[in-house]
C-alpha positions as CSV (number, residue, x, y, z in Angstrom):
1,X,13.9,51.4,6.6
2,X,15.7,47.7,6.5
3,X,12.9,46.8,8.3
4,X,10.0,48.5,6.0
5,X,12.0,47.1,3.3
6,X,11.8,43.4,4.4
7,X,8.2,44.0,4.9
8,X,7.4,45.1,1.7
9,X,9.2,42.3,-0.1
10,X,7.6,40.3,1.5
11,X,4.5,41.5,0.5
12,X,5.1,41.9,-2.6
13,X,6.2,37.6,-2.3
14,X,3.0,36.8,-1.2
15,X,1.0,38.8,-4.1
16,X,2.8,37.6,-7.0
17,X,2.9,33.8,-5.4
18,X,-0.9,33.1,-6.3
19,X,-2.8,30.2,-7.8
20,X,-2.8,32.0,-11.6
21,X,1.4,32.0,-11.5
22,X,1.7,28.8,-10.4
23,X,-0.8,27.1,-12.8
24,X,1.5,30.0,-15.6
25,X,5.0,28.1,-14.8
26,X,3.4,24.5,-14.6
27,X,2.1,25.4,-18.2
28,X,5.7,26.7,-19.3
29,X,7.3,23.5,-17.7
30,X,4.8,21.3,-19.7
31,X,4.9,22.5,-22.9
32,X,8.9,23.7,-22.7
33,X,8.5,27.1,-24.7
34,X,7.1,30.4,-23.4
35,X,4.7,30.8,-27.1
36,X,3.3,27.5,-26.5
37,X,2.0,27.9,-22.5
38,X,1.0,31.7,-23.8
39,X,-1.2,29.8,-26.2
40,X,-2.9,27.2,-23.8
41,X,-3.6,29.9,-21.9
42,X,-4.6,31.9,-24.2
43,X,-2.5,34.8,-23.2
44,X,-0.4,37.0,-25.7
45,X,3.3,35.8,-25.2
46,X,5.1,39.1,-24.2
47,X,2.1,39.5,-20.9
48,X,3.3,35.8,-19.9
49,X,7.0,37.2,-20.3
50,X,6.2,39.9,-18.0
51,X,4.2,37.9,-15.7
52,X,7.3,35.6,-15.3
53,X,9.8,38.3,-15.1
54,X,7.4,39.8,-12.0
55,X,6.8,37.1,-10.3
56,X,11.3,36.2,-10.6
57,X,11.7,40.5,-9.5
58,X,9.2,39.6,-6.8
59,X,11.6,36.1,-5.3
60,X,14.6,37.8,-6.4
61,X,15.9,33.8,-8.4
62,X,15.8,33.2,-11.9
63,X,12.8,30.1,-12.4
64,X,13.8,29.0,-16.3
65,X,17.1,29.1,-18.5
66,X,16.6,31.3,-21.2
67,X,20.0,30.2,-23.1
68,X,18.0,28.1,-24.8
69,X,15.3,27.9,-27.5
70,X,13.3,25.2,-24.7
71,X,12.2,27.2,-21.7
72,X,14.1,25.1,-18.7
73,X,13.1,25.1,-15.2
74,X,16.5,26.0,-13.1
75,X,16.5,24.2,-9.7
76,X,15.3,27.2,-7.9
77,X,12.4,26.4,-10.4
78,X,11.6,22.9,-9.8
79,X,11.6,23.5,-6.6
80,X,8.9,26.0,-6.3
81,X,7.0,23.7,-9.2
82,X,7.2,20.9,-6.8
83,X,6.0,23.2,-4.0
84,X,3.3,25.3,-5.9
85,X,2.1,21.9,-6.9
86,X,1.5,20.7,-3.5
87,X,0.1,24.2,-2.4
88,X,-2.4,24.1,-5.0
89,X,-3.3,20.5,-3.9
90,X,-3.6,22.1,-1.0
91,X,-6.2,24.5,-1.4
92,X,-8.4,22.6,-3.8
93,X,-8.3,20.1,-1.0
94,X,-9.6,22.9,1.8
95,X,-12.0,24.3,-0.9
96,X,-13.5,21.4,-1.0
97,X,-13.8,20.7,2.3
98,X,-15.2,23.8,2.7
99,X,-18.1,23.6,0.5
100,X,-19.1,19.5,2.3
101,X,-19.1,21.6,5.9
102,X,-21.4,23.6,4.6
103,X,-23.8,20.7,3.7
104,X,-23.9,20.2,7.3
105,X,-20.7,18.1,8.3
106,X,-18.9,18.7,11.2
107,X,-14.9,20.1,11.3
108,X,-13.7,17.4,13.7
109,X,-15.8,14.6,15.4
110,X,-14.2,13.9,18.9
111,X,-15.5,10.1,19.9
112,X,-14.1,9.1,23.8
113,X,-14.5,5.4,24.2
114,X,-13.9,3.6,27.4
115,X,-11.5,1.2,27.8
116,X,-14.0,-1.8,28.4
117,X,-14.5,-1.2,24.7
118,X,-13.5,-3.6,22.3
119,X,-10.8,-1.9,20.3
120,X,-11.2,-4.1,17.0
121,X,-14.8,-3.0,16.7
122,X,-14.0,0.4,17.0
123,X,-11.4,0.3,14.3
124,X,-14.4,-1.4,12.2
125,X,-16.5,1.3,12.2
126,X,-14.2,3.8,12.2
127,X,-12.9,2.0,9.0
128,X,-15.8,2.1,8.1
129,X,-16.6,6.1,8.8
130,X,-13.4,7.1,6.6
131,X,-14.5,4.9,3.5
132,X,-18.1,7.7,3.1
133,X,-14.2,10.2,2.4
134,X,-16.0,12.7,4.7
135,X,-14.7,15.9,5.5
136,X,-14.9,15.5,9.1
137,X,-11.8,14.7,10.9
138,X,-11.9,12.0,13.0
139,X,-10.5,11.8,16.4
140,X,-10.6,9.1,19.2
141,X,-10.2,9.8,22.9
142,X,-8.6,6.8,25.5
143,X,-10.8,7.3,28.6
144,X,-11.8,5.3,31.6
145,X,-15.2,5.1,34.2
146,X,-15.8,8.8,35.1
147,X,-13.3,9.9,32.4
148,X,-15.6,8.7,30.0
149,X,-18.2,11.1,30.1
150,X,-16.8,13.8,32.1
151,X,-15.0,14.6,28.1
152,X,-18.0,14.8,26.7
153,X,-19.9,16.7,29.7
154,X,-17.3,19.1,29.5
155,X,-17.2,19.4,25.1
156,X,-13.6,18.0,24.7
157,X,-16.1,15.0,23.0
158,X,-18.8,14.9,21.0
159,X,-19.2,11.2,21.6
160,X,-18.8,9.0,24.3
161,X,-19.2,5.2,23.8
162,X,-18.4,2.5,27.2
163,X,-19.8,4.8,30.1
164,X,-20.4,2.7,33.0
165,X,-23.0,2.5,34.9
166,X,-21.0,3.5,37.8
167,X,-20.4,7.4,36.0
168,X,-23.2,9.6,36.6
169,X,-24.6,11.1,33.7
170,X,-25.1,15.2,34.6
171,X,-24.5,17.6,32.3
172,X,-27.0,19.5,29.8
173,X,-28.2,18.3,26.7
174,X,-27.1,15.0,26.5
175,X,-29.1,12.1,25.4
176,X,-27.9,8.2,26.4
177,X,-28.7,5.1,25.2
178,X,-27.5,1.2,26.3
179,X,-25.3,-0.3,24.4
180,X,-25.7,-3.6,26.5
181,X,-24.8,-5.5,29.9
182,X,-21.0,-5.9,30.5
183,X,-20.4,-9.0,33.0
184,X,-17.3,-9.4,35.0
185,X,-15.7,-12.5,35.7
186,X,-12.3,-13.0,38.6
187,X,-9.6,-14.4,37.3
188,X,-6.1,-15.0,38.3
189,X,-2.8,-16.2,36.5
190,X,-2.7,-20.4,37.4
191,X,0.6,-19.7,39.2
192,X,-0.8,-17.2,41.0
193,X,-1.4,-17.9,44.8
194,X,-5.2,-17.9,44.6
195,X,-5.2,-20.9,42.3
196,X,-4.9,-23.3,44.4
197,X,-7.6,-22.2,46.6
198,X,-11.2,-23.5,47.6
199,X,-14.1,-21.8,46.3
200,X,-15.8,-19.1,46.7
201,X,-12.9,-17.3,47.4
202,X,-13.9,-15.5,50.7
203,X,-13.3,-10.8,50.2
204,X,-10.5,-11.0,53.4
205,X,-8.5,-13.7,51.5
206,X,-8.6,-12.0,48.1
207,X,-7.8,-8.4,50.3
208,X,-4.2,-10.3,50.9
209,X,-2.9,-9.5,47.8
210,X,-2.4,-7.7,45.3
211,X,-5.3,-6.2,42.9
212,X,-5.1,-4.9,39.7
213,X,-6.7,-1.6,39.2
214,X,-7.7,0.4,36.2
215,X,-7.2,4.3,36.6
216,X,-10.1,6.7,36.5
217,X,-9.2,8.7,34.0
218,X,-11.8,11.7,35.1
219,X,-9.1,15.5,35.5
220,X,-11.6,16.7,38.1
221,X,-12.4,15.2,41.3
222,X,-12.3,11.7,42.9
223,X,-13.1,9.8,40.2
224,X,-14.2,6.1,40.7
225,X,-12.3,3.2,42.7
226,X,-14.1,-0.1,42.0
227,X,-13.1,-3.7,44.1
228,X,-10.3,-2.5,46.1
229,X,-10.7,-3.6,49.9
230,X,-9.1,-1.1,52.4
231,X,-5.4,-1.2,52.5
232,X,-4.7,-3.6,49.4
233,X,-1.6,-3.5,47.8
234,X,-3.0,-2.2,44.8
235,X,-1.2,-2.1,40.7
236,X,-2.3,0.7,38.9
237,X,-3.3,0.3,35.3
238,X,-4.5,2.9,32.4
239,X,-6.4,0.9,30.7
240,X,-8.6,-2.7,30.9
241,X,-6.3,-4.2,28.3
242,X,-3.7,-3.7,30.5
243,X,-5.2,-4.9,33.8
244,X,-5.7,-8.0,31.6
245,X,-2.0,-8.3,30.6
246,X,-0.9,-7.4,34.1
247,X,-3.0,-10.5,35.8
248,X,-2.3,-12.8,32.7
249,X,1.4,-12.6,33.7
250,X,0.6,-13.1,37.6
251,X,1.2,-9.4,39.3
252,X,-3.0,-9.3,40.9
253,X,-5.8,-10.1,40.3
254,X,-9.7,-8.5,39.8
255,X,-12.5,-8.5,37.8
256,X,-12.1,-8.1,34.2
257,X,-14.8,-8.0,30.9
258,X,-15.5,-11.8,30.6
259,X,-15.3,-11.5,27.1
260,X,-12.1,-10.2,27.5
261,X,-11.1,-13.1,29.4
262,X,-12.7,-15.7,27.3
263,X,-9.9,-17.0,25.1
264,X,-7.4,-16.1,27.4
265,X,-9.7,-18.9,29.5
266,X,-9.9,-21.3,26.6
267,X,-6.0,-21.3,26.8
268,X,-5.4,-21.8,29.9
269,X,-3.8,-18.2,30.5
270,X,-6.3,-17.2,32.7
271,X,-8.2,-19.0,35.3
272,X,-11.8,-18.0,36.6
273,X,-12.7,-18.1,40.3
274,X,-15.9,-17.9,42.0
275,X,-16.1,-15.3,44.8
276,X,-18.4,-14.9,48.1
277,X,-19.1,-11.4,46.5
278,X,-21.8,-10.4,44.2
279,X,-22.1,-10.9,40.6
280,X,-20.7,-8.4,38.7
281,X,-21.8,-6.7,36.2
282,X,-22.2,-3.1,34.3
283,X,-24.5,-1.7,32.0
284,X,-22.4,0.1,29.2
285,X,-23.8,3.3,27.8
286,X,-23.3,5.4,25.0
287,X,-24.2,9.2,25.3
288,X,-23.7,12.3,22.8
289,X,-23.9,16.4,22.9
290,X,-27.4,17.6,21.2
291,X,-28.9,20.7,21.3
292,X,-32.2,21.9,19.8
293,X,-30.5,21.6,16.1
294,X,-30.3,17.8,14.8
295,X,-27.0,16.3,15.0
296,X,-24.5,17.3,11.7
297,X,-23.5,14.6,9.2
298,X,-20.7,12.8,11.2
299,X,-22.3,12.3,14.6
300,X,-25.6,11.3,12.6
301,X,-23.6,8.6,11.1
302,X,-22.3,7.3,14.4
303,X,-25.7,7.0,16.2
304,X,-26.9,5.5,13.0
305,X,-24.3,2.3,13.4
306,X,-24.8,2.8,17.6
307,X,-28.3,2.1,17.4
308,X,-28.1,-1.0,15.6
309,X,-27.8,-4.6,17.8
310,X,-24.8,-6.2,16.0
311,X,-22.8,-3.0,16.3
312,X,-23.4,-2.5,20.1
313,X,-23.1,-6.6,20.4
314,X,-19.5,-5.9,18.5
315,X,-18.2,-3.1,20.4
316,X,-18.5,-5.6,23.8
317,X,-17.9,-9.0,22.5
318,X,-14.9,-8.3,19.5
319,X,-12.0,-8.9,22.0
320,X,-9.3,-10.2,19.9
321,X,-6.8,-12.5,22.0
322,X,-3.0,-11.3,21.6
């Protein structure tokens, strides 16, 4: 019996706490009297008083101090007004969001971004997208190598940016476009032992020293490993930015995108060395899932930006030095 009573009290509370009831309480607090609030709400004063009592009975609290001519909210009443107005704002925001989603906006857009993409350029795109006040929630995932495309193929993302050509695109209903070519340079810190060696550096010589590698973020499968010799000491890091930092510190050697290394080469914090290996470069792509229907408006906005040569160049070139 006790459990049923609690359920009944809870149900009556939910039924009493309606948007109309919260607006009614706000009117009383603003006008300072039940009579003035009744006039504002076009209600009979007795009807307004009855509704307030119903709400107080459901909550088992006193919401207004009636000891004087002016209706003053009690502490409980003030708290209900604060939280009630917040709830009303949330409800209005949800209603507005649902209406806009019904016009073709996605509820959420998830973008996987490869570690070779310039973070500052991505943030500028995010800023421009959010400035349109979309109803779409934006989520950005940091990925590397095969993991970038895998999230798209598995449905964990809607758009993948910076997919290297070493990662195969196999999923159905996946469209792809080129971003551009990323040239890599072999770099080391000035105090690294290889800095004193004659060029071009032979692969057997490089293999004697620790190489810095970026981990493939793929969740299933072997993934891709690039530039590591058999038996070579490896420090594996999650991002290209972390790899660059490690090489600046002299923790190892390896290839990094030339635009990322450029400011550190100019300042002397890194040294580029010629190697006997073939020139290293990758063709970066972006890809998205799309069936027979056209993309949602959020994805459409991003595809429109990515179609611009200036945007694609910025994503590959605009790396900021630290």
